[in-house]
C-alpha positions in Angstrom: -6.2 -17.2 5.0 -5.6 -15.0 8.2 -2.8 -16.3 10.6 -4.8 -17.6 13.6 -2.5 -20.7 15.0 0.5 -20.8 17.1 2.1 -22.8 14.1 1.5 -20.3 11.9 2.9 -17.3 13.7 5.7 -19.3 14.7 6.6 -20.2 10.9 6.3 -16.2 10.5 9.2 -15.7 13.2 11.4 -18.6 12.2 11.3 -17.1 8.4 13.5 -14.2 9.5 17.1 -14.9 9.2 19.0 -16.3 12.2 16.5 -17.1 14.4 15.3 -20.3 16.7 12.5 -21.1 19.4 12.4 -22.8 22.3 10.0 -23.2 25.6 12.1 -21.4 28.2 9.5 -21.6 30.9 9.0 -25.2 31.2 5.4 -24.8 30.0 4.6 -26.1 26.6 1.9 -23.6 26.1 4.6 -20.9 25.7 6.9 -20.5 23.0 9.5 -17.7 22.2 11.5 -16.7 19.4 15.0 -15.7 19.3 17.7 -14.0 17.3 20.4 -17.0 17.4 23.2 -14.3 17.4 22.5 -12.6 20.9 19.6 -15.2 22.2 17.3 -12.0 22.6 13.4 -13.3 22.4 11.9 -11.0 19.8 8.5 -12.8 20.0 6.7 -15.0 22.6 3.8 -16.9 21.6 0.8 -18.2 24.0 -2.6 -19.1 24.3 -5.1 -17.1 26.7 -8.5 -16.9 26.4 -9.2 -19.3 23.9 -6.7 -17.3 21.2 -3.5 -17.5 20.2 -1.4 -14.4 21.5 2.3 -13.1 20.3 4.0 -10.4 22.3 6.5 -8.2 20.2 8.8 -5.6 20.8 7.3 -2.2 19.5 9.3 1.1 19.2 7.1 3.8 21.6 6.6 6.1 18.6 4.7 2.9 16.9 3.1 1.5 19.8 -0.1 3.6 20.4 -0.4 3.5 16.1 -1.0 -0.1 16.6 -3.1 -0.1 19.3 -5.4 2.8 17.7 -5.5 0.6 14.1 -6.6 -2.5 15.7 -8.6 -3.6 18.7 -6.7 -7.1 18.7 -3.4 -5.0 19.4 -3.0 -4.3 22.9 -0.8 -3.5 26.0 1.6 -6.7 25.8 0.3 -9.2 28.4 2.8 -10.0 31.4 5.7 -7.7 29.7 6.7 -3.9 29.9 3.6 -2.0 28.2 5.7 0.7 26.9 7.8 -1.4 24.7 6.0 -4.3 24.2 2.2 -5.1 22.4 0.4 -8.3 22.4 -1.2 -9.7 18.9 -4.6 -11.5 19.8 -4.8 -13.4 16.5 -8.4 -13.6 16.2 -8.3 -13.4 12.3 -9.0 -9.1 12.5 -5.3 -8.3 11.9 -4.5 -8.4 8.5 -1.3 -11.0 7.8 0.9 -8.6 6.3 0.7 -6.3 9.4 1.5 -9.5 11.7 4.2 -9.9 9.6 5.3 -6.3 10.0 5.3 -5.8 13.4 7.0 -9.3 14.2 9.7 -8.0 11.8 9.9 -4.7 13.3 10.4 -6.4 16.7 13.2 -8.8 15.1 14.9 -5.5 14.1 14.3 -3.9 17.4 16.0 -6.3 19.7 19.1 -6.6 17.2 19.7 -3.1 17.8 23.2 -2.9 19.6 23.4 -1.7 23.0 22.7 2.2 23.4 21.3 2.5 20.0 17.5 3.6 21.5 18.3 6.4 23.8 15.5 7.5 25.7 14.1 10.5 24.1 15.9 10.0 20.6 13.8 10.7 17.6 13.4 7.7 15.3 14.0 8.4 11.4 10.8 8.2 10.9 9.7 10.9 13.2 12.2 12.8 11.6 11.4 12.6 8.2 7.5 13.3 9.3 8.7 16.6 11.1 10.7 17.4 8.0 7.8 16.9 5.5 5.5 19.2 7.6 7.9 21.6 7.9 8.3 21.8 4.1 4.5 22.7 3.7 4.4 26.3 2.4 2.1 28.8 4.0 -1.3 29.5 2.4 -1.3 25.2 1.3 -2.2 21.8 3.4 -1.1 18.3 3.0 -2.8 15.5 4.3 -1.7 12.8 6.9 -1.2 10.2 3.7 0.9 12.7 1.9 3.1 13.1 4.9 3.6 9.7 5.2 4.7 9.0 1.9 7.0 11.9 1.9 8.4 10.1 5.1 8.6 6.7 3.2 6.1 5.1 4.8 2.6 5.4 2.7 0.9 3.2 5.1 1.8 5.0 8.2 -0.8 7.8 7.9 -2.2 7.2 11.8 1.4 7.3 13.0 1.8 10.9 11.5 -1.5 11.7 13.4 0.5 10.6 16.5 3.5 12.6 16.0 2.1 15.7 15.1 -0.2 15.6 18.4 3.3 15.6 20.3 4.7 18.3 18.3 6.4 20.8 20.5 7.2 23.3 18.3 4.4 24.4 16.1 6.5 27.5 14.8 8.7 25.3 13.2 6.6 22.0 12.1 3.3 23.7 11.1 0.9 21.0 11.8 -2.1 23.0 11.5 -1.6 22.9 7.9 -2.2 18.9 8.1 -5.5 17.6 7.2 -7.2 14.0 6.5 -8.0 12.5 3.0 -11.2 14.5 3.2 -9.6 17.9 3.7 -11.4 17.7 7.3 -9.9 19.4 10.4 -8.3 17.4 13.2 -10.4 17.1 16.3 -10.9 20.0 18.4 -8.5 18.5 21.1 -5.5 18.5 19.1 -5.4 22.5 19.1 -6.8 23.4 22.1 -10.3 24.0 21.1 -12.9 24.3 18.5 -12.1 26.0 15.3 -8.4 26.8 16.4 -7.0 24.7 13.1 -9.4 26.5 11.1 -8.8 30.0 12.4 -5.1 29.2 12.1 -5.4 28.2 8.3 -7.8 30.9 7.6 -5.1 33.4 8.7 -2.9 32.1 5.9 -5.3 32.5 3.4 -6.9 28.9 3.3 -10.6 28.7 3.0 -12.4 26.4 5.4 -15.8 25.6 4.8 -17.7 23.4 7.4 -14.8 22.4 8.6 -12.8 21.2 5.6 -10.6 22.6 3.1 -11.1 21.7 -1.0 -8.0 19.8 -1.6 -8.0 20.2 -5.5 -7.5 24.2 -4.6 -5.4 24.0 -1.2 -3.3 20.7 -1.4 0.3 21.4 -2.0 
């Protein structure tokens, strides 16, 4: 059964430790969930266009991952779109992912002031880049493999987002990362058609029809 109602999503929020809810906008159509110790809001629940929506705080490094993963996760309605997403509860986002996004929002607003310095690399991002740095010359790894090595097997899309922002390809050889079928990244990722394949070929990796044989070349 999918989470689609106000009551269901509010129950998910209040299942977290030390939480409460109220209606601060003097409108019964809007409910917020807070952490009791700080009174900080981690979820805003409301109805829009005939659906229940919930706004949740998001790490900027995960923001686009969630938006790309589900069409019903969009830039937050009436909130800072850099740090908040809206989840439209139309039944298309799996319950486990809704709970995960709510839990991540709960954790983020619970961080002490100053814990999220602008430009600071998250632990997950650091682990991703560390794993990519460890891919040997002449071998490849998949996005899912890197996600597992970084401690989050479901985060293969987030790995792709991070690698597209890689500013030091010499230290973090992201051209050695391919998808689960051994195929190359889209052309734009490396600045032109066949660029990733050419870098791999220069290291002795055989690329045929835009893909590598993972049985032979995967680390």
